[in-house]
C-alpha positions, 0 to 999 in steps of 0.5 A: 500500500505504501509503495503504491502511494509513493509511486502515485506521489512520484507520478503526481509530482512529475505531472505537476512539474512537467505539465501543470506548472508550465501550463500555469506559468504560460497562462500567467505570462499571457497577462504580461508583455515580455520579449526575453530581453526586458523585464515583464510588463503587466498589460492585463487583458490587452493581449486577449483584446488584441487577439480579436483584432488580429486577422492572422490569429483569426485565420489560424483559428479558422484553419485549425478548426477546419483541420480538426473538423475534417481530419479527426472524423476521417482518421477515426473512420479509417481507423475503425474500418482497418481495425475491424478488417485486421481484427482477425488473428491470421498471419495476413492481419499481422503482416498488414499491420506493418504498413499501417503502423510504419508511418507512425514510427517514421520521423516527422520530418522524413514523413513530411519530406516524402509527402513533399515529393509525392504532392509536388505540384509539378513532378510529384506522383499526385500531380502526374495522376491528376494530370493524367485524369485531365484534372489539372494537378499543378493548379489544384495543389496550389489552391487553398482547398488543395493545400488543405486537402493535402494536409488532411491526406497526410494526416490520414495515414498517421493512424497506426495507434488508432488502428491498434486500439480499435483492433484490440477492442474488437478482439475483446468482444465475446464471440458468443454475442456474434453467435447469438446474432447468427442464431437469431438470423441477424446479418453483418449489419445487425451484428455491427450495429448491435454488438460491435459498434456499442463496444467500440463507441466509448473507445472511439469517443475517447480517441476523438478527444485525444485526436483533437489535440494530436491532429494539431500536433501532427500537422505542425511539421507537414504544414511547414515542410509540405505547404509552408503554411500557404497558399495565402495562409491557408494552412497556417495553424495556431501552433505555427502562429504561436511559434512565430510570435514567441521565437521569431518576433519575441512576443512571448506574452502575446504567444502565451495569451494565444496558447491560453486561448487554445488550451481553454478551447481544447479543454472545453471540447474535451469536457463536452465529449466526456459529458457525452460519454458519461451520458451515454454510459448512464443511458446504456446502463 
């Protein structure tokens, strides 16, 4: 009992020092003007008021919301399909996991450079394919919608962890439930809607909560390397704008204010998702 308490205390102390303390310091820094060269100056809510008049911040916020809105559902849908398809314990399923999980372990810069070649608007394979279909590959990849779509496609391949979790969840569903569905004359859709999906739904919701944060993190390097946050700031995300203000313009206070807004927004979305999950579990009980 004492050893467990000590282990929990060590984890809590590490979490406090590495997560909560920097988070609180960042939130507090948002109320100061600080450039790392001069002492901090108290500005109160001035940075938050400035955010509402900053067109680049509003653009980055819209782009981030757009990315989450499209990338997260697509990643989860693909992960569900692949997780169910690979849930069998055959050698083919094990072999298929290799290409599914490989993009996750490849360094982010290497992955982004590979996609920079694939999506090159002039001599990349994607442009060649679109040109062969008479779709105009070069023009499409240089448009606002094309750049955003390309970023979503890059993120759609980084689902190895999601597939593993959903595959394990499917394997833990008792086989007797599917046998009962077969006895009652239910088809595949009946078994999926009445057995498989109720078992996957809580896990999918938790993965969606995780993916809201993870998508913005995973998109940081590809948006810099592949699309260079363009064209016309179409792929400029909040993490990019925060980084630029902090380390390029030395506006640490302003960047901290943006970080605070981003953190509070994400926490609000996570709270809403967990509220839905709790409500669903109560209804299911």
